C-alpha positions, 0 to 999 in steps of 0.5 A: 816423888820427893815433894810428896814424901816431904809433904807426908813427913810434914803432915805426920809431924803436924798430926802426931808431933814428937817431943819439942827438941826432936821436932825441931831437929827433924824440921831443921834437917828437912830444911835443905831438901825442902828448899831444893825441891820447892825451888825447882818446882817454882821454876814452873811458874816463875817468870811466866806470862799471866794468867798462869795456866792451870798446871802452873797455878796448881804448882804455885798452890803446892809450893805456897802450901808447903811454906805454910806447913813449915811455918805451922810446924815451927809455930807448933814447936814454939807452943810445945817448948817448955819455958826454962829461964835457967837454961842459958841456951833457951833464948837462942832456942826461942830465937831460932824457932821464931826466926824460922816462923818469920822465914817461912811466913815470909816465903809465902809473901815472897812466892806471891811476889815471884808469881805476880799474884795478889797477897792473900788476906792475913799474910802481913798480919801473920808476919807481924805476929811472929815479930811481935812474939820475938819482941815479947820474948826479947830475942829480936836481935839474938844471933841465929845460925841460918846456913840455908840463907846466909851460909855461916853468917849469923842473922836474927829475927829482926833481919828476917822481918826487915828482909821482907819489908825491904823487898816490898818497898822495892816494888816487886810487881814492877821488877823483872824476875832477875831483879827480884832475885837480886833484890831479895839477895841484897835485902837479906844481906843488908837487913842487919843494917836496919833497926826497928824502933817503937814510935812515941805518940809525939812521933808523927813525922816518920816517912813510913811506919809498921802497925803490928796489929794491921794487915799492912806492910810498911806504909806512909806515916802520914796515914797514921794520925796518932801512933799506937803501941803497935806502931814501929819505925825503921832506921835505914841510915846505915843501909843508905850509907852502904848503898852509897859505898857500893856505888862508889866501889863500883865506880872504882871498877870493882866488879859486882861479884867481888862485892858480893852483889851477884854475877850481873854486869856493873851497869845492871847493878848500878841501875838497880842500886840507883832505883833502890836508893830512895825507897830503901832510904824511905824517901818518897819519890814524887810522881813525874805526872799526876794521875787521874781517874779514868773510866771506859774501855781500852783496846790492847793488842800484843805480838808484832804481827797483830800490833803492826796490822792495827797500826797500818790497817793492813797485813804486812807483805814483804816489800820485794815479794812477787805477787802470789796467787792462792790455790783457789785463785789459780784454779779459777784462772785455769778454769776461766782462763778464756774469760780473763782479761790480760790487762786486769790487775792481779789481786791477792789481798791478804786477810788477817783476823787478829784478836784484840783484848778489851781492858777497863781503864782505872786511871791514867797519867801523861805517860801511861795507864792502869788497866784491868781485865778478867781472865779472858784474853791473851797472856801478858808478861812483865816488860812486854811491848803492847799496842793500846788504843786508849779509852778516850782516843782513836789512835794506837800507841805503843806501850810497855808493861811496867808492872802486873799482878794477878788478883785473887779473883783471877783478874789481871791488873797492869800498869803500862808506860807509853812510848813517845809519839805515834808509831808508823809501821815499817819493815826492817832487815840487816843490809848487806847480809846474804843469809836466807833469813836476812833477806826477809823484812821483819815488822817494826815501828818508827817513832817520830822525834819530839823535840819538846820532850827531848825525844829523838826519832827511834825504831822499835824492833823485835828483840834480837835484831839490834846489832850496834853499828850495823846498817839497817834497811828500812822499808815503808810503803814504796820507799826504802832507805838505810840507817845505822843502828846506834844506841839502845834507848829502851829494852823490854822482854820482846823488843828494843827501842833504838836510836839511829843515824842516817846513812 
């Protein structure tokens, strides 16, 4: 196995290191194959529901372990290199080694973000320590070649450091897997536009600060009473101007691929850039609704079958299906046919037994909750639709998983954003379609109009049903009616919330 051979190679270098120049050359040659192998392995747990399965968690541990060993190997190289102030290439050599230490320490952090795992203690402190070393050697902006990340573009230690700070500012646990890839790409591409400066004792108005001696990422400056010698601030003015310029170019109908922003659609790129403007400009985003501490147990169900059952209180039956008997009922009818009254109504009540998970409420706001549970329960993924019965209520509400993270103790913490209004269980199917599959209704929900908050009536349906402009047949109880599917109001991992027009 390629990974095993690479790990054994790394272990040998760490145990019996060769001369510093040889060690550095071997590590540089190992970077491309190491990156390819580990990225392929990481596909086994990236963008997967939590909690990760045992085999997925094992692969995650192996990948993180390799990144740690690469960082340790380059750090060993830094210790073995003899200072040589007279060598004109010495500064570039030190800068290259420290850049790789920052890069692989950053990969440990990034891998936790991509797997939605809580960062281990010391992760940020380790990254700060390598940047501090670059400051001490005076090589923070010394040009370094890094074909692995940027092709022929030059980078430097400060850019590698800033890249991780920007990714963290972008709320990685709130981002989809596709968004995370774009955020990482843009952060690396634009990190050179951000400069890092020491803070004077009189500078207490910085929106965000870094403290190199603390195990913290970039954090609000108001938490810092008096800046210490380890305090640093970021200047992101050029980055903000770059984002505004990109948005202007996109409005001029230049495609994202032409601007080097990826292969996503213009709408997706514009939406993500607009989301990044405030955090990357270090402008605090005020909360729309105040958050309050909460205590109690919330019940959460997932999957359209279970959610529909709990909303309606009964199993879903195809509205136009004929009454059917079970095998046991048919045997009883045949055995006791002489005792059956023909006027007696047939009864075929379905029996459902959908489990529901219990979550501890941490806090709440007008549009959502923060919840936590142990590792027991159904798997759950980012942007998924769930049904929640709040700790302080009796009704069920539809909600979307806004962010989630698996903690070091194997518990899961999530933020859920509720959809507007109390849901009603309905069935939907495409009208005027004679295919076999379309004859069956699928479970869906109707949400009422809420004029007070400017919310129109909407339908929440499984992902893949929505076809703009098509006629949808809706069934609720004994009533059936037609609507025309209009716009998508909200999209998640497994659902669409759409507006509609009466027909």
